[in-house]
C-alpha positions in Angstrom: 0.0 0.0 0.0 1.3 3.4 -0.9 1.9 6.1 1.7 2.3 9.9 1.6 5.8 11.1 0.8 7.5 12.3 4.0 10.7 13.8 2.5 10.3 17.2 0.9 13.9 18.0 0.2 13.5 17.5 -3.5 10.5 19.8 -3.9 11.6 22.9 -5.7 11.7 26.3 -4.0 8.9 27.5 -6.3 6.7 24.5 -5.5 7.1 24.1 -1.7 5.0 27.2 -0.7 2.0 26.3 -2.9 2.3 22.7 -1.8 2.1 23.7 1.9 -0.7 26.2 1.2 -2.7 23.4 -0.6 -2.1 21.1 2.3 -3.4 23.7 4.8 -6.5 24.3 2.6 -7.1 20.6 2.4 -6.8 20.0 6.1 -9.1 22.9 7.0 -12.5 21.4 8.0 -11.4 18.0 6.5 -13.7 15.5 8.3 -11.1 12.8 8.0 -8.6 14.8 10.1 -10.5 16.4 13.1 -7.3 16.3 15.1 -5.1 18.0 12.6 -5.2 21.4 14.3 -1.8 21.1 15.8 0.1 19.8 12.7 -1.8 22.4 10.6 -0.9 25.2 13.1 2.8 24.1 13.0 2.7 24.0 9.2 1.3 27.5 9.0 3.8 28.8 11.6 6.6 27.3 9.4 5.2 28.5 6.1 4.6 32.2 6.9 8.3 33.1 7.7 9.5 30.9 4.9 7.4 32.7 2.3 8.6 36.1 3.6 12.3 35.0 3.4 11.8 33.4 0.0 10.3 36.7 -1.4 13.6 38.6 -0.8 15.0 39.2 -4.3 18.6 39.7 -3.5 19.3 38.0 -0.2 22.5 38.4 1.7 24.5 35.4 2.8 22.9 35.6 6.2 19.4 35.7 4.7 20.3 32.8 2.4 21.3 30.8 5.5 18.1 31.8 7.3 16.0 30.7 4.3 17.7 27.3 4.4 16.8 26.9 8.1 13.2 28.0 7.4 13.0 25.5 4.6 14.2 22.7 6.8 11.5 23.7 9.4 8.9 23.8 6.6 10.0 20.4 5.4 9.7 19.0 8.9 6.2 20.4 9.3 5.0 18.9 6.0 6.6 15.6 7.1 4.7 15.7 10.4 1.4 16.1 8.5 2.2 13.3 6.2 3.3 11.0 9.0 0.1 11.8 11.0 -2.0 10.9 7.9 0.0 7.8 7.1 -0.5 6.5 10.7 -4.2 7.3 10.8 -5.1 6.0 7.3 -2.5 3.4 6.4 -4.7 1.6 3.9 -6.9 4.4 2.6 -5.3 6.3 -0.4 -8.3 8.6 -0.8 -8.0 9.8 2.8 -4.2 10.2 2.3 -4.7 12.2 -0.9 -7.3 14.4 0.9 -4.3 16.1 2.7 -3.2 17.6 -0.6 0.1 15.8 -0.4 1.5 13.2 -2.9 1.7 9.5 -2.5 4.9 7.6 -3.0 5.4 5.5 -6.0 4.4 1.8 -6.0 7.4 -0.4 -5.1 8.1 -2.9 -7.8 8.7 -6.4 -6.6 11.5 -8.0 -8.5 11.7 -11.7 -9.1 14.6 -13.4 -7.4 
């Protein structure tokens, strides 16, 4: 059974903000995740400063380092949402997809 991706390091800088916003929108009032308030709040708390830092057109070295730290926090917040959903709905792809996050690829079984 497929699970939600929990590693967001390979998501581009241009795509990570919209992905997080989409996830927040999908979690809001989602009947499958009535207990998602804390992970959603953590995601919003990580997204807001990340977006502000990412909007700086000509960042200094310090600002670039800060953006990397904020990105790491945002990745962790997204991973927390994915992990929560994976634990809650381990065999329900529709419920997992309702978070707005992507599923992992099917693992191919190779013959010995």
